[in-house]
C-alpha positions in Angstrom: -45.4 -40.7 -19.3 -45.4 -40.5 -15.7 -43.4 -42.8 -13.4 -44.1 -44.2 -10.0 -41.5 -46.5 -8.4 -42.5 -48.8 -5.5 -39.5 -49.7 -3.2 -39.9 -52.8 -1.1 -37.5 -54.8 1.2 -39.4 -56.9 3.7 -42.5 -59.3 3.2 -45.0 -57.0 4.6 -44.3 -54.1 2.1 -44.5 -56.7 -0.8 -47.6 -58.1 0.1 -49.1 -54.7 0.8 -48.0 -53.1 -2.6 -48.6 -56.0 -4.9 -52.3 -55.3 -5.3 -51.7 -51.9 -6.0 -49.2 -52.5 -8.7 -51.6 -55.1 -10.3 -54.4 -52.2 -10.9 -52.3 -49.2 -12.3 -54.0 -46.3 -14.2 -53.5 -46.3 -17.9 -51.5 -43.3 -17.9 -48.9 -44.2 -15.4 -46.0 -46.4 -15.7 -45.0 -48.3 -12.3 -41.6 -50.2 -11.4 -40.7 -52.4 -8.5 -37.5 -51.3 -7.0 -36.3 -54.1 -4.5 -33.8 -55.0 -1.9 -32.9 -57.7 0.5 -35.7 -60.1 1.1 -37.7 -58.9 -1.5 -35.0 -59.2 -4.2 -34.6 -63.1 -3.4 -38.4 -63.4 -3.2 -38.8 -61.8 -6.9 -36.2 -63.6 -8.1 -37.6 -66.8 -7.1 -40.7 -65.8 -9.0 -39.2 -64.4 -12.1 -40.9 -60.9 -11.3 -39.2 -58.0 -13.1 -37.8 -55.1 -11.0 -35.1 -52.5 -11.4 -31.9 -52.5 -9.8 -32.2 -50.4 -6.5 -28.6 -49.7 -6.2 -29.1 -47.0 -8.6 -32.3 -45.8 -7.2 -31.5 -42.4 -6.2 -29.8 -41.8 -9.9 -32.9 -43.4 -11.8 -35.5 -41.0 -10.0 -36.0 -37.7 -11.6 -37.9 -34.6 -10.1 -41.8 -35.1 -10.6 -41.5 -39.0 -10.1 -43.2 -40.7 -7.2 -41.4 -43.1 -5.0 -43.8 -45.3 -2.7 -41.9 -46.7 0.2 -43.0 -49.6 2.2 -42.1 -50.2 5.7 -38.8 -52.3 6.5 -36.9 -53.2 9.4 -33.9 -50.9 8.7 -36.2 -47.9 9.6 -33.1 -45.3 9.3 -32.6 -46.3 5.9 -36.3 -45.6 4.9 -35.9 -42.0 6.6 -32.4 -41.3 4.8 -34.0 -42.3 1.6 -37.0 -40.2 1.9 -34.4 -37.4 2.9 -32.1 -38.0 -0.2 -35.0 -38.0 -2.9 -37.0 -35.4 -1.8 -34.1 -33.0 -2.3 -34.0 -34.4 -6.0 -37.8 -33.1 -6.4 -39.1 -36.8 -6.3 -42.6 -37.0 -4.3 -42.3 -39.6 -1.6 -45.2 -41.8 -0.3 -45.0 -44.1 2.6 -47.4 -46.8 3.0 -47.7 -48.5 6.3 -48.5 -52.1 6.7 -48.4 -52.7 10.3 -49.4 -51.2 13.8 -46.2 -50.1 15.4 -42.9 -48.1 15.0 -44.8 -45.1 13.7 -42.4 -42.4 14.3 -39.4 -44.6 13.8 -39.6 -44.9 10.2 -39.1 -41.2 9.5 -36.2 -40.8 12.0 -32.6 -40.7 10.5 -29.6 -41.8 12.4 -28.7 -38.2 13.7 -32.4 -38.5 15.2 -33.8 -35.9 12.8 -37.2 -36.3 11.4 -37.7 -36.4 7.7 -41.4 -36.5 6.2 -42.5 -37.6 2.9 -45.4 -36.0 0.9 -48.0 -38.4 2.2 -48.2 -41.0 4.7 -50.9 -43.6 3.9 -52.3 -45.7 7.1 -54.8 -48.6 7.5 -57.4 -46.5 10.0 -58.0 -43.9 12.0 -56.0 -45.4 15.2 -52.6 -45.2 13.3 -53.6 -41.7 12.0 -54.4 -40.4 15.4 -51.0 -42.2 16.8 -49.0 -40.2 14.2 -50.8 -36.9 14.8 -50.0 -37.5 18.8 -46.4 -37.9 17.7 -46.6 -34.4 16.1 -47.0 -35.3 12.4 -49.1 -32.8 10.2 -52.4 -34.5 9.7 -52.7 -33.1 6.4 -50.1 -35.7 5.1 -51.6 -38.7 6.9 -54.5 -40.3 5.0 -56.6 -43.3 5.6 -56.5 -45.6 2.8 -57.1 -49.0 4.2 -54.7 -51.9 4.0 -54.5 -53.5 0.3 -52.8 -56.4 1.3 -55.4 -57.4 3.8 -58.2 -56.8 1.5 -56.8 -58.7 -1.4 -56.1 -61.9 0.8 -59.7 -61.5 2.5 -61.1 -61.3 -0.8 -59.2 -64.1 -2.2 -60.2 -66.5 1.1 -63.8 -65.4 0.7 -63.8 -66.5 -2.7 -62.8 -70.4 -2.1 -66.1 -72.1 -1.7 -67.0 -75.4 0.3 -65.8 -77.5 -2.5 -62.5 -76.2 -2.6 -62.2 -76.2 1.0 -63.0 -79.8 1.0 -60.3 -80.5 -1.8 -57.8 -78.6 0.5 -58.6 -80.6 3.2 -58.2 -83.8 1.5 -55.0 -82.9 0.1 -53.7 -82.3 3.7 -55.6 -85.5 4.9 -57.8 -83.8 7.4 -60.8 -85.9 8.5 -64.3 -84.0 8.2 -64.4 -83.9 12.0 -61.0 -82.7 12.5 -60.7 -79.0 13.7 -57.8 -77.2 12.1 -55.6 -74.7 14.3 -53.2 -72.7 12.2 -50.4 -71.2 14.1 -48.7 -68.1 12.3 -45.1 -67.6 13.5 -42.8 -64.9 13.3 -39.0 -64.8 13.5 -38.7 -63.1 17.0 -35.4 -64.9 17.6 -34.0 -63.2 14.8 -35.7 -59.8 15.4 -35.2 -59.7 19.1 -32.6 -62.2 19.7 -30.5 -59.8 22.0 -33.2 -59.6 24.6 -33.0 -63.3 25.6 -36.8 -63.7 25.1 -38.7 -66.0 27.3 -41.0 -66.9 24.4 -39.7 -67.1 21.0 -41.3 -68.7 17.7 -39.8 -72.1 19.0 -41.2 -72.1 22.5 -44.5 -70.7 21.6 -44.9 -73.4 19.0 -44.1 -76.2 21.8 -46.4 -74.2 24.1 -49.5 -74.5 21.7 -48.5 -78.2 21.0 -48.7 -79.1 24.9 -52.0 -77.2 25.0 -53.6 -79.0 22.2 -52.3 -82.4 23.9 -54.2 -81.4 26.9 -57.5 -80.7 25.0 -59.5 -84.0 24.9 -62.8 -82.2 23.8 -62.0 -82.0 20.2 -59.7 -83.8 17.5 -57.3 -81.2 16.3 -54.7 -81.0 13.6 -52.0 -78.0 14.1 -50.8 -76.3 11.0 -47.9 -73.9 11.1 -47.5 -71.0 8.7 -43.9 -69.9 8.7 -43.4 -66.1 8.3 -41.5 -65.5 5.0 -38.1 -64.2 6.7 -38.1 -67.7 8.6 -36.0 -70.4 7.4 -38.1 -73.6 6.7 -35.2 -76.0 6.9 -34.0 -74.6 10.4 -37.6 -75.1 11.8 -37.7 -78.5 10.2 -34.6 -79.1 12.3 -36.3 -77.9 15.2 -39.2 -80.3 14.7 -37.1 -83.2 14.7 -34.8 -82.2 17.6 -37.9 -81.7 19.5 -39.8 -84.8 18.0 -42.9 -82.7 17.1 -43.0 -83.8 13.4 -46.1 -85.8 14.1 -47.8 -83.0 16.1 -47.4 -80.1 13.8 -47.5 -79.8 9.9 -46.0 -77.2 8.0 -48.3 -75.4 5.4 -46.7 -76.1 1.8 -44.7 -73.6 0.4 -47.1 -73.1 -2.4 -50.1 -72.9 0.0 -51.4 -69.4 -0.1 -52.3 -67.3 3.0 -56.1 -67.4 1.6 -56.2 -71.1 1.4 -54.7 -71.7 4.8 -57.2 -69.1 6.5 -60.1 -70.7 4.6 -59.5 -74.2 6.3 -58.7 -72.7 9.5 -61.1 -73.4 12.7 -58.9 -71.1 14.9 -55.9 -69.1 14.2 -53.3 -68.3 16.8 -50.4 -65.9 16.5 -48.3 -63.2 18.1 -48.3 -60.0 16.1 -48.8 -61.2 12.7 -51.0 -59.1 10.1 -52.4 -63.0 9.4 -54.4 -62.4 12.6 -55.9 -59.2 11.2 -56.8 -61.2 8.1 -58.4 -64.0 10.3 -60.6 -61.6 12.1 -61.4 -59.8 9.5 -62.7 -63.1 7.9 -64.6 -63.9 11.2 -62.4 -66.6 12.5 -61.8 -67.2 16.1 -58.5 -65.7 16.9 -55.7 -66.0 20.0 -53.2 -63.7 20.1 -50.6 -64.9 22.7 -48.3 -62.4 24.1 -46.1 -64.1 26.6 -43.0 -62.0 26.7 -43.1 -59.4 29.6 -41.0 -56.7 27.9 -43.9 -56.6 25.3 -46.1 -56.0 28.0 -44.3 -53.5 30.0 -43.2 -51.4 27.4 -46.5 -51.7 25.3 -44.5 -52.8 22.4 -46.1 -54.4 19.3 -49.6 -53.6 20.7 -52.3 -53.8 18.0 -55.7 -52.3 18.9 -57.6 -55.1 17.4 -55.7 -57.8 19.2 -56.6 -56.5 22.9 -59.9 -58.5 23.4 -58.3 -61.5 21.8 -54.9 -61.2 23.8 -53.7 -64.0 26.3 -50.7 -63.3 28.6 -50.5 -66.6 30.9 -49.4 -69.8 28.7 -51.3 -72.0 31.5 -54.6 -70.7 29.9 -53.7 -71.4 26.5 -55.6 -74.9 26.4 -59.0 -73.6 28.1 -59.0 -70.4 25.6 -58.2 -72.8 22.5 -61.4 -75.0 23.7 -63.7 -71.9 24.2 -62.6 -70.6 20.7 -63.2 -74.1 19.2 -66.8 -74.3 20.6 -67.7 -70.7 18.8 -67.6 -71.7 15.4 -67.5 -68.1 14.3 -65.6 -65.2 15.9 -66.0 -61.4 15.9 -65.4 -59.5 12.8 -63.7 -56.1 11.9 -63.9 -54.0 8.9 -61.4 -52.0 7.2 -62.1 -49.0 4.4 -62.7 -50.9 1.0 -61.6 -49.8 -2.3 -57.7 -49.1 -0.9 -56.0 -49.7 -3.9 -58.2 -47.0 -5.6 -57.5 -44.9 -2.4 -53.7 -45.3 -3.0 -53.7 -44.2 -6.7 -55.9 -41.2 -6.0 -53.3 -39.9 -3.6 -50.7 -40.8 -5.8 -52.6 -39.2 -8.7 -52.8 -36.1 -6.8 -49.1 -35.7 -6.4 -48.6 -36.2 -9.9 -51.1 -33.4 -10.8 -49.9 -29.9 -11.2 -50.6 -27.7 -8.3 -51.3 -30.7 -5.8 -48.0 -31.2 -4.2 
């Protein structure tokens, strides 16, 4: 029996890897190894996983370790370096469009490479090659997480959408604005950001209050790493509990996307899922440091990006009048493509 281990820490990695583990080949046994947020999430969902504290000891030569992205990027590079010395085949799978080289850079600034780097599209592949990565190890497979959620959203029919709206008390003529937030104050708190998740939420509320053309209802979908309690405290403090409705914990991303008429976000992959579904989207990037350093630049957001908060009301009005937005596409069959790459590593002579 051949063993494949999937190592995840942050929500993006879990979301991207789950569809892969749901469809393993018959002759391969696979396991989750998790830390941090992923560990707490799996325990809450009663999902079985292996203790990652003994990760290096558990892995044997010839095993495959599939590694998802995490905020602690030097940890990723160190892990690749350590297990590679044991003869373990390593695969890194991207789920976002940033930090291309940082995932493979150790604290001493040396670069350590996995056997395969799996990416979503040609854009990411080209960025890695520009940074000096060997294009023979960079493979385009698509994005399993996006493909899975888009499929699930497309399978929600009009009857189900009506029921979802009824449960949330949304009238037939009401337009749903979905705001996907991220924990910017936690991730970039030292920078004294002009706009964090809280000020972005208030800016969207103000823009909607100035829009008299259509009746709207604003739903906020928190990032998995955000505290629901803290955000509810913020809503009470700012008297915004009537203007903002939080998506329920049990409401899936696919369900929230299915009922949305316009989706607003910053850097969230949820925006990618929305535009793949043909939903009108707005990418708000109000922090000047992002713009000056080209940080968090996603190629799919460029034509949907606004940097001036004063224009948000007009942009929302324009998106609401569209009905449908532009679509983008990704390679299909991403789960099979990932397993094909893993099986090549497991086959003799294809290391």
